N, C-alpha and C positions, 0 to 999 in steps of 0.2 A: 504493500499500499504506499502510495506517494501522496500525502496530503497537500492541498492547495492552500488551505486556511487551518491554523491551529489556534485554539483559545485555551490558556491556561488560567483557570481562577485559582486563588489562593497563592498566586506567585509573590514572593518577597524580594525586596531590594536588599539582598545580603550576598554572603560569598556564594551560597548555592544558587541563588537566583542568577546572579552573574555568570555563573558556569553554565546554567541552561540556556541563558541568552546567547552567549558566545558559540554554543553548539549549534543553535538554530541559524545563526549568522553564518558560521562556517559551512553550513549545509546549503546556503543560498537564500535563506529567507530573510525579508525585511521585517524588522521587529520594533514594536513600540510597547511600553509598559506604563502602568499606573500602579503606584503603591505608596503608602505613607509609612513613617518610621513604625517599625515593629507591628506593622498591620499587613493582613493579607490584601494583595491586589489582583492585578490582571496582566497577563502577557498576551499579546496578539502577534502572530507571525503569519506572513503571507509570501507567496511566490512572486505576486506582482505589486507594483506600487499602489498606495492608498493614502487616504487622507483620513484624519481621526481627531475627535476632540472628546474631551472628558464632559460627561454630563451627569455625573455624581450628585445627588441632592446636596445642596448648600447647607452646611452645618452638621452633616452626618459624621460620626465618629469613626465608623467603620463601613466597610463595603465599598465598591467602585463600579462605575458604568463607564464604559468606552463605546462610543458610536463611530463606526468606520464606513467611509464610502469606498467600495472596493472597485477595482478595474473592470469587473464584470457588469457594473452598474447596479449591483445590489447594496443595500444598507445592512450593516450587521452591528447589532447591539451585543457587545460582550459583556457579561453580568457576574459579579460576585456579591451576593446579598448578604446583609447582616442577620443577626437573629432577632427573635421577638418583634416588638411593635416598631423597632427601628427599620423594619422592611417596607412600611407603609409608603414613605416618600419614594422609594425605589420602584415599587409598583406603579405609583402614579407617574413617575417619569416614563416608564416603559410604556404605559397606556397611552400617554400624550404623544410620545414619539412615533408610536405605530400608527396612530390616528392621523398624524400630520403626514405620514409617508405612505399612505394606503395606495397610492398610485404606482409606487416603485416596489420591486422585490425587497422585502424586509424580512430580516431573521433576528430573532432573540435567542441567545445560546449561553449557558453558563449554569452556575451553582446558584439557584435561587433559594436554597435552604427552605423550601416550602413545596407542597404538594396537594393532593386531594386526600383528606383524612380517611375516606371510606376505602381508598384503593392504593395509596402510596405509602401506607404505614403498615409494618408488620406486627402482628400479635398486639401486645399491650405496649407498644412504642408510644411515646409521648406524641400528642396531637400537634400538628402544625398551627402556629399562630398565622394569621392573615390568609387562611386557606380561601376565604371569600374573594379576596383580591386576586388570588391565583386563578379562581374561576372567571373573574372579570376580564382576564386576558383574552378570554374567548367571548364573553357577552358584551363587552364594551369595546375592546380593540378589535375584535373580529379576527383573532389569530387562532391557529390550529396547533394543537399539541402534536408535533409530527410523530412521536413514539406512539402515543395513545392511538392516533388515527390509523397506525399500521397494525398495532398489537392489540387493540381492543381493551378488554377488562383484564388482560393478563397482569400478573403482578411480578415486578423484578425490582431489585434493589441496586441503587448506585453508590450507597454508603451504609455501612453497618456499624452499630454499637456492638457491644459483647453479646447481646441477645436478641436484638431487633434489627430489621432492615428498613431503610427509607429510600424513596425515590426522589432525590432532591436536585438532580442534574437533568436539565431540560433544553428542548429546542421548540421554539414557537415561531410560525411563519405566517405571513398574510396570503391572501389569495394570489396576488402578483407573483410572489415567490413559488407558490405551487404551480401556476401557470408556466413559468420560466422552466421549472424542473419538475415536471409531472411524474417522474419515475424516481423520485428522491426516496432513499431508504434511511431509516433511522434506527440504530441498534446500539446496545451497549457492549463493550468489550471488558470483561471483568478481570483479565489476565494481569493488567497493571496493578490492580488492588490486590489480587491473590498472590502475586509475588513479592509484594511489599514495596513497590516503587512509589506508590501513592496510596492514600486511604480512600479514594474515589475510583470508581470504574470509569473508563473512557466512554464518552458519548460520541458516535461516529454518524455522520452524515454522508451519504454517497449516492451520487446520480450516475446513471449509465447513459444518459443523453450525450449527444455530441457536444452540447454547450458546457458540460462538465461542472460538477460540483463535488468537492471532498473535503471534509473538515475532520 
């Protein structure tokens, strides 16, 4: 697999983060990052030139949102959400940005630290806060959960505690994106988590159309 776009939530501006960034750059990727001191951020790496800007809610203590205009003509909102009620303004930004960009292919991808309490939490795991705003990505912003649209009510976990699993890593797309990539596939690769490279499973988008999309 040779991805065109890579999003790493929970990237940090430290020695390990610098090593990861140099590795992508050595492999020919163009890289931009967002991170505050001692706080998780985002790394975005692409094979083609792009423009980006930080759209993280003003005053937020944790979390990052990076909006990129890709060479393909798509808009990509890379996300790392904080926990608890601090997620509220992050959802609001995502919804506003999606509504404003409904005419162009638009994708939200990353760690939202949220899901549907009836289907994205295993067993007696702690319920998600802001699950109503997670649902609003569909009802207000008219976005589609790409994994759920492909896999229905199947349960699969992208992060695990010691005893429970949670699906917190997501990809949401608008109609224009689906029209551009009608054969998009959305799957989890659990091997990075299982071998200890990270505590999250990888979320992979792949298109078999000639226009190409692989993240």
